[in-house]
C-alpha positions as CSV (number, residue, x, y, z in Angstrom):
1,M,0.2,0.0,0.1
2,I,1.3,3.5,-0.7
3,R,1.4,5.9,1.7
4,R,0.0,9.6,1.4
5,S,2.8,11.3,3.1
6,V,4.9,14.2,1.2
7,S,8.2,12.5,1.9
8,V,7.1,8.5,0.3
9,L,5.6,10.6,-2.6
10,V,8.4,12.4,-3.7
11,I,10.7,9.8,-3.6
12,L,8.3,7.7,-5.5
13,S,7.8,10.3,-7.8
14,A,11.9,10.8,-7.8
15,A,12.2,6.5,-8.3
16,V,9.4,5.4,-10.5
17,A,10.7,3.3,-13.1
18,V,7.9,3.7,-16.2
19,G,7.6,0.1,-18.0
20,G,5.2,1.5,-20.9
21,C,1.0,0.7,-21.7
22,G,0.4,2.7,-18.8
23,L,2.3,-0.5,-16.2
24,F,4.6,0.3,-14.1
25,S,6.2,-1.1,-10.9
26,S,7.8,0.9,-7.6
27,P,11.6,0.0,-7.1
28,M,10.4,-1.1,-3.4
29,A,7.9,-3.6,-5.4
30,P,9.2,-7.2,-5.1
31,T,10.2,-8.4,-8.6
32,P,7.5,-11.8,-9.9
33,A,8.1,-14.6,-9.4
34,W,8.3,-15.1,-13.2
35,H,10.9,-13.3,-14.0
36,T,13.2,-16.4,-12.1
37,N,10.7,-19.8,-13.6
38,V,10.0,-17.9,-16.8
39,P,13.3,-15.0,-17.5
40,A,12.7,-15.1,-21.2
41,W,9.1,-13.9,-21.1
42,S,8.0,-11.1,-23.8
43,A,4.6,-9.7,-21.5
44,Y,3.2,-9.7,-25.0
45,M,0.4,-12.2,-26.6
46,V,-2.4,-12.6,-28.8
47,I,-6.4,-12.1,-27.6
48,Q,-8.9,-13.5,-29.8
49,A,-12.1,-11.5,-29.7
50,D,-15.1,-13.1,-28.1
51,D,-17.7,-11.7,-26.2
52,A,-18.4,-15.1,-24.5
53,A,-15.3,-15.4,-23.1
54,L,-15.3,-11.5,-21.6
55,V,-15.8,-12.8,-17.7
56,G,-12.7,-15.2,-18.4
57,Y,-10.5,-12.4,-20.0
58,R,-11.4,-10.0,-17.1
59,Q,-9.7,-12.4,-15.0
60,A,-6.7,-13.9,-16.9
61,L,-5.9,-10.5,-17.7
62,A,-6.3,-8.8,-14.0
63,R,-3.7,-11.6,-12.7
64,L,-1.6,-10.7,-15.7
65,V,-1.5,-7.0,-15.7
66,A,-0.6,-7.8,-11.9
67,H,2.1,-9.4,-11.9
68,G,3.7,-6.9,-15.0
69,A,3.0,-9.8,-17.1
70,I,1.6,-8.7,-19.9
71,R,2.3,-5.3,-22.1
72,G,0.6,-5.7,-25.2
73,A,-2.2,-8.0,-27.0
74,R,-2.7,-8.5,-30.1
75,I,-6.9,-8.4,-31.2
76,G,-8.4,-9.5,-34.5
77,L,-10.5,-6.7,-35.9
78,F,-13.5,-6.9,-38.2
79,A,-15.5,-4.1,-39.9
80,D,-18.6,-4.9,-38.2
81,G,-17.8,-3.9,-34.9
82,R,-17.9,-7.2,-33.0
83,S,-14.4,-6.9,-31.7
84,A,-15.5,-3.5,-29.3
85,P,-15.9,-5.5,-26.6
86,T,-12.9,-7.6,-26.4
87,V,-10.4,-4.6,-27.1
88,R,-12.5,-2.4,-24.5
89,L,-11.4,-5.0,-21.8
90,V,-7.7,-5.5,-22.9
91,A,-7.6,-1.6,-23.0
92,S,-9.4,-1.1,-19.9
93,F,-6.3,-2.4,-18.0
94,G,-3.8,-0.1,-19.6
95,I,-2.7,-2.6,-21.6
96,E,-1.3,-1.6,-25.7
97,V,-3.8,-3.2,-27.9
98,V,-2.4,-3.9,-31.4
99,G,-5.6,-4.1,-33.9
100,I,-5.1,-6.1,-36.9
101,I,-7.0,-4.9,-39.8
102,D,-9.5,-8.1,-41.6
103,N,-7.9,-9.7,-44.5
104,A,-11.2,-9.6,-46.4
105,D,-11.3,-6.2,-46.7
106,L,-8.2,-4.8,-47.8
107,F,-9.3,-6.5,-51.1
108,Q,-11.8,-3.2,-51.0
109,P,-10.9,-0.7,-53.7
110,D,-10.5,2.3,-51.3
111,V,-8.4,0.8,-49.0
112,A,-8.0,4.6,-47.3
113,A,-11.6,4.6,-45.9
114,V,-11.2,1.2,-44.9
115,F,-8.5,2.3,-42.6
116,D,-11.0,5.4,-41.9
117,H,-13.9,3.0,-40.8
118,Y,-11.7,1.0,-38.5
119,A,-9.9,3.6,-36.9
120,S,-14.0,5.0,-36.4
121,L,-14.7,1.8,-35.0
122,Y,-11.8,1.6,-32.9
123,P,-10.1,4.5,-31.2
124,Q,-8.4,2.7,-28.3
125,V,-6.0,1.0,-31.1
126,H,-3.3,3.8,-31.9
127,V,-1.0,0.4,-34.1
128,F,-2.7,-1.2,-36.6
129,Q,-1.4,-4.3,-38.3
130,V,-2.4,-4.0,-42.5
131,G,-3.5,-8.4,-42.0
132,N,-2.3,-11.7,-41.2
133,E,-0.6,-13.8,-43.8
134,V,-2.9,-12.4,-46.6
135,T,-1.3,-13.4,-49.1
136,T,0.0,-17.1,-48.2
137,S,-3.8,-17.4,-46.5
138,T,-5.9,-15.4,-49.4
139,S,-5.8,-14.9,-53.5
140,M,-4.1,-12.1,-53.3
141,S,-0.5,-11.6,-54.1
142,F,2.3,-9.5,-52.5
143,D,3.0,-7.1,-55.3
144,A,-0.6,-6.5,-54.4
145,Y,-0.1,-6.2,-50.9
146,L,2.1,-4.2,-51.5
147,D,0.4,-1.8,-53.6
148,V,-2.3,-1.9,-50.7
149,L,0.1,-1.0,-47.6
150,G,1.7,1.5,-49.9
151,R,-1.9,3.5,-50.1
152,M,-2.4,3.3,-46.3
153,Y,0.8,4.0,-45.2
154,V,0.3,7.5,-47.2
155,H,-3.2,8.1,-45.7
156,V,-1.8,7.3,-42.5
157,R,1.3,9.4,-42.8
158,D,-0.8,12.1,-43.6
159,R,-4.0,11.8,-41.4
160,Y,-3.0,9.8,-38.1
161,P,-0.1,11.2,-36.3
162,N,-0.5,9.0,-34.0
163,V,-0.9,5.9,-35.0
164,T,1.4,3.4,-37.1
165,L,0.9,0.4,-39.3
166,L,2.6,-2.9,-38.8
167,S,2.9,-4.7,-42.2
168,Q,0.8,-8.5,-42.5
169,A,2.4,-11.1,-40.0
170,T,4.5,-13.6,-42.5
171,F,3.4,-16.8,-43.0
172,G,5.3,-18.7,-39.8
173,A,6.5,-21.9,-41.9
174,G,9.2,-22.8,-44.0
175,I,11.1,-19.9,-46.3
176,E,8.4,-18.2,-47.8
177,G,7.9,-15.4,-45.4
178,A,11.6,-14.9,-45.4
179,G,11.3,-13.9,-49.2
180,E,8.2,-11.6,-49.1
181,L,10.4,-10.1,-46.4
182,A,12.9,-8.9,-48.7
183,A,10.4,-8.2,-50.9
184,L,9.4,-5.7,-48.9
185,A,12.6,-4.7,-47.7
186,S,12.7,-3.1,-51.8
187,W,9.5,-1.9,-51.5
188,V,10.1,0.4,-47.9
189,A,13.5,1.4,-49.4
190,A,12.2,2.4,-53.1
191,N,9.7,4.2,-51.4
192,G,11.1,6.1,-48.4
193,A,8.6,4.9,-45.2
194,S,9.8,5.8,-41.8
195,P,10.8,3.0,-39.4
196,Q,8.5,5.9,-37.3
197,R,5.3,4.8,-38.6
198,L,6.1,1.3,-39.8
199,I,7.1,-1.7,-38.0
200,V,7.7,-5.4,-39.4
201,G,5.6,-8.2,-38.6
202,I,6.8,-12.1,-38.7
203,N,4.6,-14.5,-38.0
204,V,7.3,-17.7,-36.5
205,Y,6.4,-21.3,-35.6
206,T,9.3,-23.2,-36.9
207,E,12.8,-23.5,-36.7
208,K,13.5,-23.3,-40.6
209,A,11.4,-19.9,-41.0
210,R,13.4,-18.7,-38.2
211,N,16.6,-19.7,-40.0
212,A,15.5,-18.4,-43.4
213,Y,13.9,-14.9,-41.5
214,A,17.1,-14.5,-39.7
215,A,19.4,-14.7,-43.2
216,T,17.1,-11.9,-44.4
217,L,17.4,-10.1,-41.9
218,A,20.8,-10.2,-41.1
219,D,21.4,-7.6,-44.4
220,H,17.9,-6.2,-44.4
221,L,15.4,-3.9,-42.8
222,V,18.5,-3.1,-40.1
223,A,16.5,0.2,-39.7
224,Y,13.4,-1.5,-38.4
225,R,11.7,-2.5,-35.4
226,I,10.4,-6.2,-35.9
227,W,8.2,-8.2,-33.9
228,V,7.0,-11.7,-33.9
229,T,3.1,-11.6,-33.9
230,E,2.9,-15.1,-33.2
231,T,4.8,-17.7,-32.0
232,G,4.1,-20.6,-29.8
233,V,4.3,-24.1,-29.4
234,A,1.1,-26.8,-29.6
235,D,1.9,-28.9,-26.7
236,P,1.1,-27.2,-23.2
237,T,4.2,-29.2,-21.3
238,Q,6.3,-27.0,-23.7
239,H,5.1,-23.7,-23.1
240,V,7.2,-22.6,-21.0
241,A,10.7,-24.6,-22.2
242,Y,10.0,-23.0,-25.6
243,V,9.6,-19.6,-23.6
244,N,13.0,-19.7,-22.1
245,T,14.3,-21.6,-25.2
246,T,12.8,-19.6,-28.5
247,Y,12.4,-16.5,-27.5
248,P,16.0,-15.6,-26.7
249,M,16.8,-17.2,-30.3
250,L,13.6,-14.6,-32.1
251,R,15.6,-12.1,-29.4
252,T,19.0,-12.4,-31.1
253,S,19.0,-14.2,-34.5
254,L,15.4,-12.1,-35.5
255,R,16.1,-9.0,-33.1
256,A,12.4,-9.1,-32.1
257,D,11.3,-6.2,-30.4
258,R,8.9,-7.9,-29.0
259,I,7.1,-11.6,-28.7
260,Y,3.3,-12.5,-29.2
261,W,2.4,-15.9,-27.6
262,Y,-0.6,-16.9,-29.6
263,A,-2.6,-17.0,-27.9
264,L,-4.3,-16.6,-24.5
265,W,-7.4,-18.7,-25.6
266,A,-7.7,-20.4,-29.0
267,G,-10.4,-22.1,-27.6
268,D,-11.3,-25.2,-25.6
269,A,-11.7,-27.5,-28.7
270,G,-9.3,-28.3,-32.2
271,G,-5.9,-27.6,-33.3
272,D,-5.5,-24.5,-31.9
273,S,-6.6,-25.1,-28.5
274,A,-2.9,-26.7,-27.2
275,Y,-1.7,-23.3,-27.6
276,S,-4.1,-21.6,-25.0
277,L,-2.4,-20.3,-22.1
278,I,-6.3,-20.5,-19.9
279,H,-9.1,-22.7,-20.6
280,A,-12.5,-22.8,-20.2
281,P,-13.1,-18.1,-20.4
282,T,-16.3,-18.5,-20.7
283,S,-17.3,-20.0,-17.5
284,S,-17.1,-18.4,-14.0
285,A,-13.9,-19.4,-13.3
286,I,-10.8,-19.6,-15.7
287,V,-8.6,-23.2,-15.8
288,P,-5.4,-21.8,-15.6
289,G,-2.4,-23.8,-18.2
290,P,1.5,-24.6,-16.8
291,L,2.5,-21.1,-18.8
292,F,0.2,-19.1,-17.2
293,Q,0.4,-20.5,-13.6
294,L,4.5,-19.3,-12.9
295,L,3.8,-16.1,-14.7
296,T,1.1,-15.6,-12.3
297,A,3.0,-17.0,-9.1
298,G,3.8,-15.3,-6.1
299,G,2.2,-12.7,-4.1
């Protein structure tokens, strides 16, 4: 408890270490246990937009925030506004939201108007990702994607000084994503895209993809921030080991500023469910997985 005496307030105002995104801790506060148990953790994760899960999300986020284990979330957005309740909940905890513009809307002829619509629906979002694996999950070619990205970038640069764009998350397996990354590097050089207004996003799920990205990034995009917007392993018993062994490699070989775990919850059934940090968020009490338990351990 912070005592409201002048002397303590002076000490705190002089010595508080700001963590970012509204999260901070006093130097007198104990170090969260996860710093020892999961020292490589990056306090970012994907959160699926789902109204039915909001009660469980609130429980999970309260525990994660209390332990300094989350600073940012990546959330898929939709043009009908259905992601708004999840975005509002996450932002209410002081967590920075990266919003993904739906792939389907990148096919619209007026992408500037598309962006305006998303910005009006989700005012809490100041970093927008221009699609997710668009060129591998849809019929859009990479050249067509670069045209979309370019038109949206110019519009945002000129009209939204407080917004940053994040390039599509390239495919997380194989070497195709690395090839697209090299093409993106040529595009940003030719078009003078500012490193302050454009961040590079990649998904990484395999060693092959990681090595291919590393080879590309060794010579390209040196001035740009690299965010791993999805990674993880589909085995709850291996979540902790994956973070402690793979996250350091993502930081060093890919220069990743941020690493987003996929996902806080990816369903209780189906192939993606094994990535989930929690289960049963639609019930009155969440079921924490091994990694979530370590992230929220201690007082």
